[in-house]
N, C-alpha and C positions, 0 to 999 in steps of 0.2 A: 450351020454352026449351032452347037449345043448350048442351050441356055442353062446356066447353073444358078441355083439359088444361093443366098449368102452363106449358108452353112457349108455347102459344097465348096464354095470359094475358100472359106477358112481352112477346111481340111486339106485342100489342094496346096494352099500356101504353106501349111505346117509340114506337109510331106516334102515340099521343095526345099524348105530350110534344113530339114533333117538330111536330105540327100547332099546338099551343098556342104553341110557340116561334116558328114561322113567322108565326102570326097576330099575336103581340106585336111582332115586329120589323118588320112591314110589308113592303113590297116596294120594293127599290131604295134610293135616297138619301132620308133623312128630309126632309120638306118644310120644316121649320124647325129651329132649334136653340135651346138654352137662352139666354134673354135676357141673363143675366150674361156668358156667353161671347161673345155677339154684341157686346156693349158693349166687351169686352176686345179683340176683333178690330178694332173701329172705332178704339179708342185706339191700337192698334198701327199701323193704317193711317195715322193722323194724322201720325206721325213719319217716314213713308216717302213716296217720290214716284217715279213713272216718269220717268226722265230724258228720255224721248222726248216726254212731255206729250201723247201721242196718246190718243184715247178707247179705242183697242184695247189699251191697257196692261193688265198683269195685275191691277192694283188697281181698274180701272174697273168690274169686276163685283161689287165689294164694296158693294152697295147692297141695300136691302130687308131682309126678315126671314129669308129662307131662306139663312142663312150657310153651311149645309152644302153648298150648291150654288155657293158662291163659288169662283172659280178658285184652285186650290192648297190648298183646305180639304177635309178628309174627316172625317166623323163616324162614330161607332159606330152601326150600324143599329138597335140595340136601345135604347140609352140616349140617343142624340142628342148625347153629349159629343164635343167636338172632340178628335180623336186624332192627326190628321196635318196638318202645315202644310208644303207643298212650294212654296217660292217660288224655286226654282232658276232661274237665267237660262235662258230658253227658246231662246236663240240656238244654232244648231247647233254642237256641240262637235267640229268637224272642221277641220283645216287646209286641206283641199282647197277649201272654200268660204268660208274665213275672210275677213271684211271688218270691220276695226276700227270703222269708222263705224257700221255696222249693229249690231255687238255693243254698242258704247257707248250706243246709243240704247235698248237693250233691258234695261239694268241698272236695278236699284232703288238709290236713294241715300237716305241719312238715317241714323237710329240705331234701335236696338232698344228698344222701350218696355217697361218693367217690367210692363205689363198682361198679359204672357204668363204671369205667375205665377197668374193667375186661371183659366188653362186647366190644371186640375189633372190631367186625364187625357191630356194631350199626351204621346205616346210617340214621335213622329216629327217632327223639325224639320230642314228643309233650306233654308238661306239662301245657298247657294254661288253663286259667280260673280256677285256683286253688288258694290256699292261703298259700304262703310260708313266711308269717308274717314278711315282710320287711327285710328279710336277703339279703345279697349281692349275686349277681349271682356268683356261685362258679367258681373259676379260673380254676379248673381242667377240666371244660367243654371244655376249649381250647385244651385239650389233646385227645379229641375224634376225631381223625384224619379222621375216616371213615364217619363222619356225612355229609350228603347232605341236610338234612332238620332239622331245629331247630326252634321250636315255643314255646316261653316263654311268650306270650302275656297275659295280664290281670291276672298275677299270683302274684301280690303284692311283687315283689322284690323291692329293694331300693339300693341306693348308686350309685357308678360309674360303667358304663359298662366296664368290664375288657377288656383290650387291647389284652388279650390272645385269644379272639375270632378271631383275625386275623390269628391265626395258623390253622384255619379250612379251608384249601385251597381248599377242595373239595365241600364246601358249595354252594348249589344252592338257598336255601330258608332260610331267616332269618326274624323272626317276634318277635319284642320286644315291640309291641304296648301297651301303657298304663300300663307298668310295674312299673311306678313310679321311674324310674332310670334316670340318667343324664349322660352327657359326656362333658368333657372339650375340647376334640378333637376327630375327626373321622379318623385320619390317618391310623388306623389299617385296615380300609376298603380296602386300596390299595392292601392288600395281598389276598383279596377274588376275584380274577379275574374271577371266574366261577359263581359269584353270579348273579342270574336272578331276584330274588324277595327280596326287602328290605322294611321293614315296621318299622319305628321308631316313629310312631304316639304316641304323648303324652310324648315322651322323651324330657327332658329339654336340649335344645341345646344353651341356652343363652350364655354360656361361650366359645363357639366355635368361636365366632366372624364371620368373613366372610369365614373362612377356610372350613366350612361344605360343601359348594358347590364344592370347588376344590377337596375335598376328595371324594365326591360322584361321581364327574366327572371322577374319575379314574377307574370306573367300566364299562368296554366296553361291557359286556354281559348283562347288566341290562335291564330287560323288564318291571318291575313294581317298581315304587318308591313312597312310602307313607310317607310323612312328615307332616301329619296333627297335629295341636296343639302342635308344638315343641317350642313355645314361641320365634320364630324367629321374629325379628322386622326389621324396615326399615334400621337400621344401619348395619344389617348383610347381606345386599344384595350387592354384588360387582357391581361396575359400569358397568363392562363388563365381558364377558366370551368368549374369542376369539374363542375357539373351543369346541364344545360339543362332548364328546367321546361316551356317551351312545345313539348312533344314532338309536338303535333298540328299544328304549323305546316305550311302547304301553300305559302305565298308569302313569300319574303324578298327585299326590294329595298333594297339599300344603295348604289345607283349614285350617281355624281357626288359622292363624298366623297374628298377628297385625302389618301389614306392614305400613298402614296409609301413603301412598305415591302414586305418579303416577305409571302407569304400568312400572315395572322394565325393564330397557333397555336390560338386558341379556336374558329376556324371549322372546324378539323379534327374537332371534336365534332359537326359537322352530320350525320355518319353516323348519329347516333341519331335524326335526324328522318326516320323511315321514310315519312312522308306528304308530304315536300317535293316539290312539283311544279314550282315556279317559283323560280329562283335568279338574281338579277340583281346582279352585282358589277362592272358596266361603269363605265368612267370613274373608277376608284379609284386608278389608277397603281400597281397591285400589281406586284411584281417577282419575278424568278426563274421557277421552273417551277410548273406547276399540279399540286398533289398528286393522286396517283392515287385517293385516297379520294373525290374528287368522283364518280368512276364508280361508287361503292358506293351512290349514291342512285338506286336502281332505279326509283323512281316518278317520277323527274324527267322532265318534259315540255318544260321551257323552261330553257335555260342560256345566260345572257348574260355573257360575260367580255370584251367588246370594250373597246378604248381603255384598255389596261393596258400593262405592260412585260414581259409573259410571254415567255419564250424557250424554246428547245429544240424537239424534234420533236412532231408530233401523235400519234405512235404511243404515247407514254407516257400521254397522256390517254385514248386509246381503250382501252388495255389495262385501265384501271380498270373499264370496263363489263363486262369478262369475268366479273365476279362475279355479274352478273345473268343467271341461267341458268334455263331451263325445259326439262325433258326432255333435259337434257344439252347443249342448245344455248344460245348467247348470245342473250339477249332484252333489248331496251332499249325503253322507252316514249318515249324522247327524240324530240320533234317539231321543236323549234326550237333551233339551235345557232349562236351568234354568237361568233366568235373574232377578229373584225376588229380592225385597228389595234393589232397587237401586233408581236412580233419573232420569230414562229415561223419555223422554217427547215426545210430538208429536203424530201423528196418527199411526194407525196400518198399517205397510207397506204391500202393495199388493205382494211384492216379497217373502213373506212367502210361497206362493204357490209352489215355486221351491224346498222347503225342503220336498220333497214328501215322504221321509222315516221317517219323524218325528212321534214319538210315544208319547212323553210327551213334553208339552210346558207350562212353568210357567213364567208369566209376572206380578205376583201379587206384590202389594206394590211398585208401581212406580208412575209416574206422567203423565201417558198416558192420552191424552185428544183428543178433536176434535171429528170428526165423528167416529162412532163405526166401528168396524172391517169390512173390505170388505167381500163381499159374497164369495170371493175366498177361504176363510177359510174352507168352506164346501168341498173343493176339497182334503183336507188332509185326505185321506181315511184310513191311518194307525194310526191316532191319537187315543190314549187310555186315556190320561190324559190332560186336558186343564184347566188352572187356570188363569183367567183374573181379579181376585178380587182386591179390594182396589186400584182402579185407579180413574180417573175422566172422564170416558167414557160418551159419549153423543150419542143419536140417537136411532134407533129402531132395535131390533133383530127380524128377520123373519125366516120362514122355510128354506129359501135359505142358511142361514148361517150354517145349519146343514145337507145339502143335502146328502153328501156321508160319513158322520161320522158314519159309521156303526159299528165301533169297540169302540166307545167312552164309557168309563166306569165311568169317573170322570169329572164333569163339574162344574166349579166354576166361578162366575161372580158377579160383584157388584161395587159400587162406594165407595169413601171415604167420601161421604157426609152423615152425620147421618140423616139429615132431608130428608124425602121422597120427591122427586121432579119428574118432568116429563122429566128430562134430559136423563134417560135411561129407555126404555120401552121394555118389552117382549111382542111382539104382533104377535101371531100366530092364525090361524083359529081354530075353535072348532073341526073340523074334521081332524086336522093334527095328523098323527101317526108318531112319531119320528122313524128314521131308527136305532136308538141305543136302548139299554136297560141298563140304568145307574145303577151303584152300589152306587154312591155318587153324590148328587146334592147340590150345595151351591149357593144360590141367595140372595144377600144382597143389601138393598137400591136401589132396582130396581122394577119398577111398574109391577106387575104381575096380581093383582086383578082388580076389587073387587071380582070376583068369583074365587073359587078354580080352578086352571088351569086344564083343561080337559086333556091336553097332559100328565100331570104328573100322571094321573090315570092309564095310560098304562105302567108306569114304576113299574113293580111288583118285580124286583130283588133288590130294594133299600136296602142298609145297613145303610147309613148315610144320613140324610135329614136335610137341613137347609134352611128355608125361613124366613129371618129376615127383617122386615120392607119392606114388599112387597105390602102393600095396600090391602091385602085380608080381606074382611069383610064377611066371609061365615062360614060354618061349615065344619069340616073335614069329607070327604066322608067315611062312614063306610065300604063300600065295598072295597075301596082302602086300608084302614087301615088293614082290614082283610087279604088282599093278601100279604102285606109286613110284617105282624106281626111275622111270623115264623123266619125271618132272620134279621130284622131291629135291629141295635145296638144303634143308637142315633136319637132322634127326636127333632129337634129344630124348633119351630114355634113362636119365640118371636116378640114383637113389631108389632102386627097386631091387627085386630078387630075380630079375630076368636072367636066365642062364642059357646054356647050350654053346654052340660054336658061333664065332663072329660071322656076320652075314656079308662077307666080302666076295663071295663068288658071284654076286649079281653085278650088273653094270649100272652105275649111277652117273650118267653123263653130266648132271647139273648139281650134284651134291657138293656142298662146301663145308658143312659141319657135321661131324659125328661125335656125339657125346653119350657114352655108355658107362660113365664112371659109377663107382659104388654099386656094382652089380655082381653077378655070379658067372660071368662068361669065363670060358676056359679054352684051352687049345693054344695055337700059335698064330703068328702073323704072316705065315707063308703065302696065304691066299690074297694078301693085300697087294694087288697089282695096280700100278699107276694107270694102266689103260682102263681099269674099271672105275676109278674115281679121279679123273684127270683134273678136276677143278677143286679138289679137297684143300681147304685152308686150315681147318682145325680138327684134330684127332685127339680125343680125350678118352683113354681107356684105363684110367687110374683106378686103383682099388678093385681089381678083379683077380682072377686066378690064372693069368696067362703065363706061358713059359716058352722056352726055346730061345733062339737067337732073334735079334732084330734084323730083318732082312735088309740087305743093301739097297733094294729097290725102293725103300721108303724115302731115300734121298732124291728119287726121281719125281717125287710129287712137288713140282716146281712152284706151286702156289702156296705151299705149306707155310703157315704163320705160327701156329701153336701146336706143339706135340707134347702130350702128357701121357707117360706110361708108368707113373710112379706106383709104388706098392703092388708089384707083381713079382713074378719069379723069373724074369728074363736073365739070361746068362750070356757069356761070350763077350766079344768086343763090340763096341759101338761102331756103326758104319762110318767109313772115312770120307764119303763124298759130300761133305757139307757145302762145298762150293756151288752145288746145284740149287741150294735153298737161297734164292736171291731175296726173299721177303720174310725169312724166318724171324720170329718175334720172341717166342718163348720155347725152351726145351727143358722138360722136366722128366728125368728118368731116375729119380731118387728112390731109395729103398728097393733095390733089386740086387742081383748078383753079377752085375757087369764087371768085366775085368779088362786088363790090358792098359794101354796108355790112352789118355784123352786125345782125340784126333787133332792133328795140327791144322787140318783144314777148317776147323770150327771158327777160325778167325777171318775167313774169307767173306762170309755174309755179314757186312757191317751193320745190318739192321737188328741184330740180336740185342734184346734187352734183359731177358731173364734166362739164367743158366743154373739149373739145379741138378747136380749129379751126385748128391750126398748119399752116404750110406750104401756104398758099393765096394768094389775091390779094385778100383783104378789105382795104378801106380805111376812111377816116373815123375817128372817135373811138370809144373803148370806151364802149358805151351805158351811161348812168347807171342804166337800169332794172335792170341786173344786180345792183345793191346789194340788191334785194328777195330775191335767192336766198341767204338767210342760212345755208343748209346747205352751200354750196359748199366742197368740199375740194380740188379740183384745177382750176386754170385754166391752159390752155396756148394762147396766142394768138400764139406766136412765128412768125417767118417769113412775115409779111404786110406790108401797107403802111399800118399804123395810124399815125395822127397824134395830136397833142394831148398833153396832160400825163397822167401816171399819176394816176388818180383817188385822191383822199384817202379816199373811202369804202371802198376795198378794205381799208384797215387798220382802219377803225372799224365797218364793217357785216359783213364776212365773217370773223368771229372763228374759224371752224373751218378756215380755209384751211391746207393743208399743202404745196401745190405751186403756185408762181406763176411762170410762164414767159412773158415778154414780149419775148424776144430777137428780134433782126433785124427791127426795125420803124423807124419814124421818130418815135418818141416824144421829147418834149422836156421842159424844165422841170427842177425838182429832184426828188430822191428824197424822197417824203413821209415825214415823221417818223412818221406814223400806221402805217406798215408795221411798226414795231417792236412794235405791239400784237398781232401775229400769233404767239401763243405756240406754236402747233402747226406753224409753218412749218419745213419740212425743206429745200426747194429754193427759192431766190430767184435768178432769172436775168433780169437787165435788160440784158444785153450787147448791143452793136452797135445802139445808138440814138443820139440826140443829147442825152442827159441831161447837165445841167451842175450847178454847185454843188458842195457838199462831201458827203463820205460821212457819213451820220447817226452821231452818237456814241452813239445809243441802241440800236444793234444788239445790245448785251448783254442786251436784254430778250427776245430770241428764245429762249424757254425750251427748245424742242425741240432747239436746237443746243448746249445746255449739259448736259442730262441727258435720259434717255429718258422720254418722256411717252406716255400711252396714246393711240394714234391712233383716229380715228373708225372705221376698218375697213370695207372693202367688198370682197368677194371673189366676187361673182357676175358680174363683168365682167373680161375678160382685157385689162386696160389695159396699154398700152406708153407709156413716156415716154423721150424722147431728151434726154440731158444731155451738154453739152460739158465733158469732163474729160480731163486728161492729154494735151491737145493734139489730141484727136479727139472724134468723136461716139460716145457709148455708149448703148445701148438697154437699158432696165430694165423688167421686168414687175412688176405688183403682186403676182403669185403668188409671186415669189421674192425679189428684192433691193431693190425700189424703196423700201420703207419704211426701209431702212438707209442710203440715199444721203442725204448732207447736203452742200449746196453753196451757195455765194454767188458770183455772177458779175456784176460790173459792168464788164466789159471793153469796150473800143472805144467810149468815151463821151468827154465833155469834163469829167470830174470834176477838181476841183482841191483844193488844201489838203493837209493831212497825213493819213496813215492813222491812224484812231482807235485808241488803245491798247486800248479796250474790246473790240475784236474778239478779243483774246487770251483773253477769258473764254468764248468759244464752243468749249469743249473737245471737243465731238462733231463739229466741222466736219471734213469730209473733203476738201473742195476749196474753194480761194479764188482767184479770178481777178480781179485789178484792173488788168490790163495795158491798154496803149494809152489812157492818160488823161494828165492834166497834174499828177499827184500830186508833191508835194515833201516835203522833210524826211527823217527817218531811218526805217529799218525798226524798228518797236517791238521792243525786246529781249524783251518778255514773250511774243512769238510762240512761245517755247519751251514755253508751256503747251498749245499745240495738238498734243497728242501723237497724235491720230488723223489728223492732216493727211497726205494722200497727194499732193495736188497744190497747188502754190503758184506763181502766175504774177503777178509784179509788173513784168514787162518793159515797155519803151517808156514810161517815165515820166521824172521828173526827181528821183529819189530820190538822196540823198547820204549821206555818212558810211560807217561800216564795216558789214559784215554781222555781225550779232550772233554772238558766239562760241557762244551758247546753241543755235544752229541744229544743232550737233552732236548734240543730244539728240532731234531729230526723227527717230526711228528708223523711222517709217512712211512718210517722205517718199520718193516714187519719181519724182516729176516736179517739177523746180524750174527756173524761168526768171526770172532777174534781169537779163537782158541789156538793153542800151540804156538805161542810167541813168548816174548820176554817182557810183557807189559807189567807195570807196577802201579801201586797207588790204589785209591778208592775208585770203584766203578761208579760212573756218573748216574745220577738219578733223573727220572722224568717219567711222565705218565705213560709214554709209549715204550720206554725202556723197561718199565715195570712188568710188561707183558712177556718179556723174554726169559727163557730158563737158563740154568747155569751152564748148559752145553755151549753157549755162545762165548764163554770165557775160560773154560777149563784149560789146564796145563799152562797157566801163566803163574809161576810160583809166587811172585810178589804182588799179585792182584788180590784185593780184598773187598769185602762189602757184599751186600745183597746183589744177586741171588746166590753167591758162593757161600760156603759154610765158613770160610776163613773170615774172622772178624778183624776190622781195622782197629788200631790203637785208639782207645777212648770210647769205643762203642758201648752204649748201654743196652745190654741184651734184652732187658725187660721192656724198654719203651721204644726200641728201635723201630718197631713196625706200627706204632700208633699213628704216626703221620707219614706222609710221603717223605722219603729220605732227603730229597733235595731241600724241602722246606725246613725240616728240623735241623739238619746240619748247617744250613746257611744261617739260621737264626742263632744257633749255639756259637758258631764262629764269630758272627757279627757281635754277639753280646760280650764275649771275652775281649775282643779287640776294643770295644767301647769302654770296658772297665779299665783296661790298662792305660788307654789314652787319657781318661778322666783323672786317674790317679796321678799321672805324671804332670798334667796341666795344673792340678790342684796343688801339688808340691811346689812347682815352679812359681805359680802366682802367689801362694801363701808365703813362701820363703822370701822371694825378692820383693814382694809387696811391703814386708816389714823391714827386713835387713837393708834392702836397697834404699829405703827412705832414711833410715838412721845414718847410713854412710854419707848420703848426699846432704841432708839437712842438719847443720850443727846445733841449732837451737833445740830441734826435736830430739837430738841425741842426748844433750844435757838434761832436758826435761825427762827423757825416758829413763836415764840412769838415776836421776834424782828421785824419780817415782819409785824405782826399785830400792834405793837406799832408805827412803821413808818407810816403805812397806816392810823392809827387812827389820828396821828399828822397832816398828810397831809389833811385828811378830815376836821379836826377841823379848820386848817388854811384856807381852801377853804371856809368853812362856814362863818368864821369871816370876810374875805375879801368881801364875797357876801353881808353880812349884812351891812358893812360899806359903800359899794357902794350904797346900797338902801337908807341908811340914808341921804347921801349927795344929792341924787336925790330929795328926798322929803323935 
């Protein structure tokens, strides 16, 4: 028998226990589960369904007795109890491959069955990214005492967060992000002392007041706190927070809360969070300067302060990191820094070189100016992403700026000056070979040309390319294009003088965007084959010299969303196969020579929002199939040869319409009353047609012309719209001012009757043109309500009566034309009207006053111009009226004050006449004495 020492006995004993344990637990997943728990799972399944209805759905495996092997279910290997239920939507959580239809088919729908309470050992429950159809979060979830992990994010719950969640005392992880729920208080959080991860992103915390922070502060074990987009405003931030209890916090995300105030005082206590690694305060509209104490967070790896209103220089921020030292030198662990979309100014600080661990740096959309970045930038060898676009940089970029940027994958730079200038120049030698291999390059308003940059030809891994307004007047190198063709996704080369033939003879299997607008390309589209660009979504070839017909094969690009061919010389008919464009969003073929009828099939893809076919030679009627495009926002068919009536369905079917331009056609009939239903309409131009009848009195229903309403919004297409205002054609872009243009133009038609007074309620109206019609009656005096009116043209009608004096209050009016009418009387005066010349009033025979040479009756030609006419005439008129009133009142009061008293008072009447008799006798006696005296003298 072998004698074993105590240590050997102990080792043998431990090995025996491990063997028994492994024998008891079996190997792998248990073959079956407890029957009670299996029945609970089947009851739970009964109230849920795979929306796809496909056999491959997640719940399709929930059959048989081996429930531990069902998809999403995990059991304890030893006891067989169900411990984990993971029914998270399996659709890829990435925007790069996002497809709403596929995602929608992969969700679970229904409700949560209380049978979960029978799973007493359930510690992990994930139901995220499903659709529970806005039901409340079940209260019984608060009875699942074994839960340590609960994820209900993006599951379409609604209502109040149940306070019963506070009963889950063992909970370590709670995620309710964007579940569309709200809370009036978070005091139930104080019972979750073990909580390490809390995500309430998108939960409405408006009603919690300032208490939300005190409740969160009661979680001593918290490591991650996510409160993004919780509708917390500046009034919900306490002035101070004496002690921060969650001192182990490593992640704090409060982005997308509209604080709109200076940096909160209590956030200055964050310096006590020595473990903080991720701080996101972006999109909070914080103001002022960033406190230097941010730099005291020496463990910080990610700092997002973008989309605020911070100002000042960057040197103040970087100086805060000087406290992070090791062996006497400045050391920072910061890897990601986002200061974009602020108001930082000044030059690029050289102290950036101390952030040696920096991987991403975003300073875009600021006011950085002065000399361009120092060459020390090239020492940030870890840099992967660098965005310096949309600033006011000056100077020259050379090879030294990129010396050690060997890991750089994304490079963005440019100025905010649209016009190309020499303020920012990319100047490298032709033999320079960059140390990096970019995946994305973005250069805007920076002089790179005139030759296509040689260094760019060495970048063969490019996925996204943008060279906008870079002064290139060359051709695209075909060998470079061939090298990147297999992986490139977007090719933007607008606003250059790049010429030659279009590069469509290559195959671009992943290309989604081609933007070659405002260039010098020529030739046809015949080489545009769907097999070469099968994933193309956006094709913008506007403002080039392209010609020929538009090939029918263009409709076979099934993913096409935006097609812009405006300002070219295309001719022939537009392809008919619109039905193949299931995702089409915008079609712009304006300013070409296209003819024929507008395709009937254009109404099949209901996704269409923008249709611009103006200034072509299209004929026939507006196709009725267009009424199927209920999402249409902009229709511009002006400048064609369209006939027929304006369709009634435009007002009844296209409720989202904001811009309707049918100018310069041969349309006839009346203006449909249904157009008044378009509450979002900003621009209505029916000018230069053969429209008759009267102006609808219901125009006051155009809500968007009365007060500002939320537009539909679309900013991924550089749309241009031409509006006839102020006597000329003006061009507006969607990126700048188009949304603010408000106009009604019924000019050059055969409209008759009076101008409806209801138009005066359209107080946001900026331009009104009713000229060259057969309108009669007076100008509505309530037009003075149109305080935003800049252009008013009522010329060439049969209007009569006086010009309303209230016109003097239209201080925004800069273009007025009332000529060729039958107006009479004096022209109103006013400081704004004084700036208009006589052409605004000519050919109104009975009209007089400045600026016409015809004088009004009573005008003083010598003094007429001494003062503003309105003031002098008003004073003169008021003076005469006061004189006449005073004279009448004086006569009445004087006459009846004496005569009325004598008639009523008898004693006064006797005394009055007695007084006259005595006076008469005294006068007669005085005369007699005087006569006698004279007789004696002579």
